[in-house]
C-alpha angles and dihedrals in degrees: 000000000000123000116253112259115267119233125220109233095219090054091050092049092048093049091046092050093052088048090049092051090050090049093045089055087057100045109016086215114172092215091060090046089056091049090052089052091050090051092049088049091052090053093045090055089057100049091131084083104080094205090050093047091052093048090048092052092049094045092045089055092047090048092053091052093046095045093045089056095052113123111242119233114255115261122220118228 
């Protein structure tokens, strides 16, 4: 019997962040936005890893673009 494959935590966080961003674009859910911020914060705290620092920089840029293009809810006057 073979051992189950191991997963690299940074890879999982990066993939999850990308999935959350895609989901946020569909739903504009504030809860998902908070989770994205948490994932980016987790990556920022580990910038000693060059691969993770690069991914964090790219994902932060993408998140800024995605969140800037979020339609704002209508306000009642």
